[in-house]
C-alpha positions as CSV (number, residue, x, y, z in Angstrom):
1,M,112.0,72.9,130.9
2,T,110.2,76.2,129.9
3,A,112.7,78.3,131.8
4,E,115.6,76.5,130.2
5,L,114.1,76.9,126.7
6,F,113.5,80.6,127.2
7,G,117.0,81.1,128.6
8,S,118.6,79.5,125.5
9,L,116.9,81.9,123.1
10,N,119.5,84.7,123.3
11,N,118.3,86.5,120.1
12,V,114.6,86.2,120.8
13,E,112.6,88.6,123.0
14,I,110.1,86.6,125.1
15,D,106.9,88.2,126.2
16,Q,105.4,85.6,128.5
17,R,101.8,86.3,129.6
18,Y,99.3,84.3,131.6
19,V,95.7,84.3,130.3
20,D,92.6,82.6,131.7
21,G,90.0,80.9,129.6
22,G,91.6,77.7,128.5
23,W,93.7,76.5,125.5
24,R,91.5,77.8,122.8
25,V,91.4,81.3,124.2
26,V,95.1,81.4,124.7
27,H,95.5,80.2,121.1
28,L,93.3,82.9,119.6
29,K,95.0,85.6,121.7
30,S,98.4,84.4,120.5
31,I,97.3,84.6,116.9
32,N,95.7,88.0,117.4
33,E,99.0,89.3,118.8
34,A,101.0,88.0,115.8
35,D,102.3,90.3,113.1
36,L,102.6,87.3,110.7
37,V,101.7,83.7,110.5
38,I,103.9,81.3,108.5
39,S,102.5,77.7,108.2
40,L,104.5,74.6,107.2
41,A,102.9,71.2,107.0
42,G,100.8,70.5,110.2
43,T,97.6,68.8,111.1
44,E,94.1,70.1,110.3
45,R,93.2,70.3,114.0
46,G,96.3,72.3,114.9
47,T,97.9,74.2,112.0
48,G,94.7,74.2,110.0
49,T,92.9,75.9,112.8
50,V,95.6,78.5,113.2
51,I,95.6,79.3,109.4
52,Y,91.9,79.9,109.2
53,S,91.6,81.7,112.6
54,A,94.4,84.1,111.5
55,E,92.5,84.8,108.2
56,A,89.3,85.5,110.2
57,L,91.3,87.9,112.4
58,G,92.7,89.7,109.3
59,K,96.3,88.6,110.0
60,P,98.8,88.0,107.1
61,V,99.1,84.2,106.6
62,F,102.0,82.9,104.5
63,V,101.2,79.3,103.6
64,V,104.1,77.0,102.5
65,P,102.5,74.1,100.6
66,I,105.6,72.0,99.7
67,F,105.8,70.1,103.0
68,G,102.2,68.8,102.7
69,G,99.8,68.6,105.5
70,A,97.3,71.3,106.4
71,S,99.4,73.9,104.7
72,E,99.1,72.1,101.4
73,H,95.3,71.7,101.9
74,A,95.0,75.5,102.6
75,W,97.0,76.5,99.6
76,R,94.0,76.5,97.2
77,D,92.3,79.1,99.5
78,F,95.3,81.3,100.0
79,K,97.1,81.3,96.7
80,R,95.0,84.2,95.4
81,F,96.5,86.5,98.1
82,Y,100.1,86.1,96.8
83,T,102.0,87.7,94.0
84,S,103.6,85.6,91.2
85,E,107.0,86.2,92.8
86,E,105.7,85.0,96.2
87,V,104.0,81.9,94.7
88,A,107.3,81.0,93.0
89,V,109.2,81.2,96.3
90,L,106.5,79.2,98.2
91,Q,106.3,76.4,95.6
92,R,110.1,76.1,95.1
93,P,111.6,72.9,96.5
94,W,113.8,73.9,99.4
95,R,116.6,71.6,98.5
96,E,117.2,73.4,95.2
97,S,118.6,76.6,96.8
98,G,120.8,77.2,99.8
99,T,119.2,80.6,100.2
100,W,115.6,79.3,100.2
101,A,115.0,80.1,103.9
102,G,116.2,83.7,103.5
103,E,114.2,84.3,100.4
104,L,111.1,82.9,102.1
105,L,111.5,85.2,105.1
106,D,112.1,88.2,102.8
107,A,108.9,87.4,100.8
108,A,106.9,86.8,104.1
109,V,108.0,90.2,105.5
110,D,106.9,92.0,102.3
111,F,103.6,90.1,102.3
112,A,103.0,91.1,106.0
113,R,103.6,94.8,105.1
114,R,101.1,94.5,102.2
115,N,98.6,92.2,104.1
116,P,95.9,91.8,101.5
117,I,94.0,89.6,103.9
118,A,93.2,92.4,106.2
119,K,89.6,93.6,106.1
120,V,89.3,97.3,105.3
121,R,87.1,99.0,107.8
122,A,85.0,102.1,107.0
123,S,86.6,104.0,109.9
124,D,90.1,103.4,108.5
125,A,89.0,104.7,105.1
126,V,87.3,107.8,106.5
127,S,90.2,108.6,108.8
128,S,92.6,108.3,105.9
129,V,90.6,110.8,103.8
130,I,90.4,113.2,106.8
131,V,94.1,113.0,107.5
132,S,95.1,113.3,103.9
133,L,92.9,116.4,103.4
134,S,94.3,118.0,106.6
135,L,97.8,117.4,105.4
136,V,97.0,119.0,102.0
137,V,95.3,122.0,103.6
138,G,98.2,122.3,106.1
139,W,100.8,122.3,103.3
140,I,98.9,125.0,101.3
141,A,98.6,127.1,104.5
142,A,102.3,126.8,105.1
143,L,103.1,127.7,101.5
144,L,101.0,130.9,101.7
145,R,102.4,131.9,105.1
146,V,106.0,130.9,104.6
147,D,107.3,134.4,103.9
148,G,105.1,136.4,106.2
149,G,104.1,136.8,109.8
150,L,106.0,136.5,113.0
151,I,107.0,132.8,112.6
152,P,110.4,132.4,111.0
153,P,110.3,131.2,107.4
154,L,112.4,128.1,108.1
155,V,109.6,126.8,110.5
156,W,107.0,127.1,107.7
157,A,109.4,125.5,105.3
158,Y,109.9,122.5,107.6
159,A,106.2,122.2,108.1
160,M,105.8,122.1,104.3
161,I,108.4,119.3,104.0
162,L,106.8,117.4,107.0
163,F,103.3,117.5,105.6
164,A,104.5,116.4,102.1
165,T,106.7,113.6,103.6
166,Y,103.8,112.2,105.7
167,L,101.6,112.3,102.6
168,G,104.2,110.2,100.8
169,V,104.4,107.7,103.6
170,M,100.6,107.4,103.9
171,L,100.3,106.9,100.1
172,R,102.8,104.1,100.3
173,H,100.9,102.2,102.9
174,S,97.5,103.0,101.5
175,I,98.6,101.4,98.2
176,A,100.2,98.4,100.0
177,S,97.2,97.7,102.3
178,G,93.7,99.1,102.8
179,R,93.9,98.6,106.5
180,Y,95.6,101.5,108.2
181,D,95.0,101.8,112.0
182,W,96.2,104.5,114.4
183,R,99.3,102.6,115.5
184,R,100.5,102.5,111.9
185,R,99.7,106.2,111.5
186,L,101.7,107.1,114.6
187,Y,104.7,105.0,113.4
188,D,104.4,106.6,110.0
189,F,104.3,110.1,111.5
190,F,107.5,109.3,113.4
191,Q,109.1,108.2,110.1
192,A,107.9,111.4,108.4
193,I,109.5,113.6,111.1
194,L,112.8,111.8,110.7
195,V,112.8,111.9,106.8
196,S,111.6,115.5,106.6
197,F,114.2,116.6,109.2
198,A,116.9,114.8,107.2
199,V,115.9,116.5,104.0
200,F,115.7,119.9,105.8
201,I,119.2,119.6,107.4
202,L,120.8,118.1,104.3
203,A,119.5,120.9,102.0
204,E,120.4,123.7,104.4
205,G,123.8,122.1,105.2
206,V,124.7,121.8,101.5
207,N,123.7,125.5,100.9
208,V,125.7,126.7,103.9
209,F,128.7,124.7,102.7
210,V,128.5,125.9,99.1
211,T,127.3,129.5,99.5
212,D,128.1,130.2,103.2
213,K,124.4,131.2,103.5
214,G,121.4,129.2,104.5
215,I,118.7,129.9,101.9
216,L,115.9,128.7,104.2
217,L,116.5,131.9,106.2
218,D,116.0,134.1,103.2
219,R,112.3,135.2,102.9
220,E,112.6,135.8,99.2
221,S,113.5,132.3,98.2
222,V,112.2,130.2,101.0
223,R,108.8,129.5,99.3
224,L,110.4,128.1,96.2
225,V,112.9,126.1,98.2
226,G,110.2,124.7,100.5
227,W,108.2,123.7,97.5
228,R,111.1,121.8,96.0
229,L,112.1,120.2,99.2
230,S,108.5,119.1,99.7
231,V,108.7,117.1,96.4
232,I,111.9,115.4,97.7
233,G,110.2,114.7,101.1
234,F,107.1,113.3,99.4
235,F,109.1,110.8,97.3
236,G,111.4,110.1,100.2
237,G,108.5,109.1,102.3
238,F,106.9,107.1,99.5
239,L,110.1,105.1,98.6
240,L,111.4,104.7,102.2
241,D,110.6,101.0,102.5
242,E,112.2,100.2,99.2
243,Y,115.4,101.9,100.3
244,I,115.4,100.1,103.7
245,K,114.9,96.7,101.9
246,S,117.9,97.5,99.6
247,L,120.0,98.3,102.6
248,E,119.0,95.0,104.3
249,K,119.9,93.0,101.2
250,R,123.3,94.7,100.9
251,A,124.0,94.1,104.6
252,R,123.0,90.4,104.2
253,K,125.3,89.9,101.2
254,A,128.1,91.6,103.0
255,L,127.7,89.3,106.0
256,E,127.4,86.2,103.8
257,G,130.5,87.3,101.9
């Protein structure tokens, strides 16, 4: 039966693991591996245990109270974590809107990214300060060295854009959630590399197309250009999630149309 069920889930990636320790251990490990917990109805022994175990583990829990059960009982404890828009979606009768499920999932994803339930660890806060200061110092060093030395100016210019973009990405996630572990930092650094490279190539490509000359190769103007592109990179990193969400909404509307 399990093999047949897994085989029928064509759009779901199954990561099947075998863990010793009994049902309760397996249950806790499953919750700890989750990126998001969504609860609907349920019993106090089953769903209620999952809800409060997830909270203790710092996992984002999206409680849907309208179906009753343990989820409705937990609502009074979890409502404080949600924004007014999220509360409106969670309390809206599902029969009133044909798009309720999609709106619920969108709100749940946004909530998981913000995750106000996560407990802020001192190590996360200290590492955020250290990384931020290192990026600022690196940006200033690149600004001062951009038109001198043996390293080509475009390398220093790209470093300026990269440092500024990563600062923007870090600021976005620091505002959204106090918890910021090394996995999130590594993923954000990958995002910063892509965004800064896109800014770099786009700016240089436009200048080559318009003036037949890449201004980032010019030592006289590269410092000013690097500074300006750093501003673009910073806001690009900061607003990246909003842009991706807008693309997702447009794609969904196009598919529904």
